[in-house]
N, CA, C and O atoms as a Maestro MAE file, in Angstrom:
{
 s_m_m2io_version
 :::
 2.0.0
}

f_m_ct {
 s_m_title
 :::
 protein
 m_atom[68] {
  # First column is atom index #
  i_m_mmod_type
  r_m_x_coord
  r_m_y_coord
  r_m_z_coord
  i_m_residue_number
  s_m_chain_name
  s_m_pdb_residue_name
  s_m_pdb_atom_name
  i_m_atomic_number
  :::
  1 25 -8.949 -5.151 8.060 1 A "MET " " N  " 7
  2 3 -8.181 -3.963 8.436 1 A "MET " " CA " 6
  3 2 -6.713 -4.142 7.989 1 A "MET " " C  " 6
  4 15 -6.109 -3.245 7.399 1 A "MET " " O  " 8
  5 25 -6.175 -5.316 8.288 2 A "LYS " " N  " 7
  6 3 -4.776 -5.562 7.932 2 A "LYS " " CA " 6
  7 2 -4.614 -5.511 6.404 2 A "LYS " " C  " 6
  8 15 -3.654 -4.951 5.875 2 A "LYS " " O  " 8
  9 25 -5.593 -6.119 5.723 3 A "LYS " " N  " 7
  10 3 -5.512 -6.160 4.259 3 A "LYS " " CA " 6
  11 2 -5.547 -4.730 3.695 3 A "LYS " " C  " 6
  12 15 -4.824 -4.403 2.754 3 A "LYS " " O  " 8
  13 25 -6.386 -3.906 4.278 4 A "ARG " " N  " 7
  14 3 -6.533 -2.527 3.775 4 A "ARG " " CA " 6
  15 2 -5.184 -1.789 3.966 4 A "ARG " " C  " 6
  16 15 -4.734 -1.064 3.079 4 A "ARG " " O  " 8
  17 25 -4.580 -1.983 5.094 5 A "LYS " " N  " 7
  18 3 -3.302 -1.298 5.375 5 A "LYS " " CA " 6
  19 2 -2.253 -1.770 4.342 5 A "LYS " " C  " 6
  20 15 -1.465 -0.979 3.825 5 A "LYS " " O  " 8
  21 25 -2.273 -3.058 4.070 6 A "TYR " " N  " 7
  22 3 -1.306 -3.630 3.123 6 A "TYR " " CA " 6
  23 2 -1.491 -3.010 1.733 6 A "TYR " " C  " 6
  24 15 -0.533 -2.636 1.057 6 A "TYR " " O  " 8
  25 25 -2.767 -2.919 1.339 7 A "GLY " " N  " 7
  26 3 -3.091 -2.327 0.029 7 A "GLY " " CA " 6
  27 2 -2.581 -0.893 -0.058 7 A "GLY " " C  " 6
  28 15 -2.006 -0.494 -1.071 7 A "GLY " " O  " 8
  29 25 -2.788 -0.138 0.978 8 A "SER " " N  " 7
  30 3 -2.350 1.273 0.977 8 A "SER " " CA " 6
  31 2 -0.828 1.335 0.832 8 A "SER " " C  " 6
  32 15 -0.294 2.159 0.090 8 A "SER " " O  " 8
  33 25 -0.162 0.472 1.538 9 A "ASN " " N  " 7
  34 3 1.305 0.452 1.495 9 A "ASN " " CA " 6
  35 2 1.775 0.090 0.083 9 A "ASN " " C  " 6
  36 15 2.737 0.659 -0.433 9 A "ASN " " O  " 8
  37 25 1.087 -0.848 -0.515 10 A "PHE " " N  " 7
  38 3 1.449 -1.290 -1.866 10 A "PHE " " CA " 6
  39 2 1.358 -0.117 -2.846 10 A "PHE " " C  " 6
  40 15 2.258 0.110 -3.655 10 A "PHE " " O  " 8
  41 25 0.261 0.612 -2.754 11 A "LEU " " N  " 7
  42 3 0.058 1.767 -3.648 11 A "LEU " " CA " 6
  43 2 1.140 2.808 -3.394 11 A "LEU " " C  " 6
  44 15 1.687 3.392 -4.330 11 A "LEU " " O  " 8
  45 25 1.434 3.027 -2.157 12 A "PHE " " N  " 7
  46 3 2.452 4.023 -1.786 12 A "PHE " " CA " 6
  47 2 3.802 3.627 -2.379 12 A "PHE " " C  " 6
  48 15 4.525 4.457 -2.932 12 A "PHE " " O  " 8
  49 25 4.117 2.363 -2.252 13 A "PHE " " N  " 7
  50 3 5.394 1.859 -2.776 13 A "PHE " " CA " 6
  51 2 5.463 2.070 -4.283 13 A "PHE " " C  " 6
  52 15 6.474 2.519 -4.823 13 A "PHE " " O  " 8
  53 25 4.360 1.733 -4.945 14 A "PHE " " N  " 7
  54 3 4.316 1.866 -6.407 14 A "PHE " " CA " 6
  55 2 4.479 3.325 -6.813 14 A "PHE " " C  " 6
  56 15 5.170 3.642 -7.782 14 A "PHE " " O  " 8
  57 25 3.838 4.198 -6.063 15 A "SER " " N  " 7
  58 3 3.902 5.643 -6.368 15 A "SER " " CA " 6
  59 2 5.342 6.135 -6.202 15 A "SER " " C  " 6
  60 15 5.823 6.957 -6.982 15 A "SER " " O  " 8
  61 25 6.012 5.627 -5.186 16 A "ASN " " N  " 7
  62 3 7.386 6.049 -4.922 16 A "ASN " " CA " 6
  63 2 8.292 5.574 -6.055 16 A "ASN " " C  " 6
  64 15 9.232 6.262 -6.453 16 A "ASN " " O  " 8
  65 25 7.989 4.396 -6.556 17 A "PHE " " N  " 7
  66 3 8.792 3.825 -7.629 17 A "PHE " " CA " 6
  67 2 8.597 4.695 -8.867 17 A "PHE " " C  " 6
  68 15 9.178 4.414 -9.916 17 A "PHE " " O  " 8
  :::
 }
 m_bond[67] {
  # First column is bond index #
  i_m_from
  i_m_to
  i_m_order
  :::
  1 1 2 1
  2 2 3 1
  3 3 4 2
  4 3 5 1
  5 5 6 1
  6 6 7 1
  7 7 8 2
  8 7 9 1
  9 9 10 1
  10 10 11 1
  11 11 12 2
  12 11 13 1
  13 13 14 1
  14 14 15 1
  15 15 16 2
  16 15 17 1
  17 17 18 1
  18 18 19 1
  19 19 20 2
  20 19 21 1
  21 21 22 1
  22 22 23 1
  23 23 24 2
  24 23 25 1
  25 25 26 1
  26 26 27 1
  27 27 28 2
  28 27 29 1
  29 29 30 1
  30 30 31 1
  31 31 32 2
  32 31 33 1
  33 33 34 1
  34 34 35 1
  35 35 36 2
  36 35 37 1
  37 37 38 1
  38 38 39 1
  39 39 40 2
  40 39 41 1
  41 41 42 1
  42 42 43 1
  43 43 44 2
  44 43 45 1
  45 45 46 1
  46 46 47 1
  47 47 48 2
  48 47 49 1
  49 49 50 1
  50 50 51 1
  51 51 52 2
  52 51 53 1
  53 53 54 1
  54 54 55 1
  55 55 56 2
  56 55 57 1
  57 57 58 1
  58 58 59 1
  59 59 60 2
  60 59 61 1
  61 61 62 1
  62 62 63 1
  63 63 64 2
  64 63 65 1
  65 65 66 1
  66 66 67 1
  67 67 68 2
  :::
 }
}
């Protein structure tokens, strides 16, 4: 669960960049 949340955040960050 934690890993999945981290992955989502990573994608979000990349998209924002």
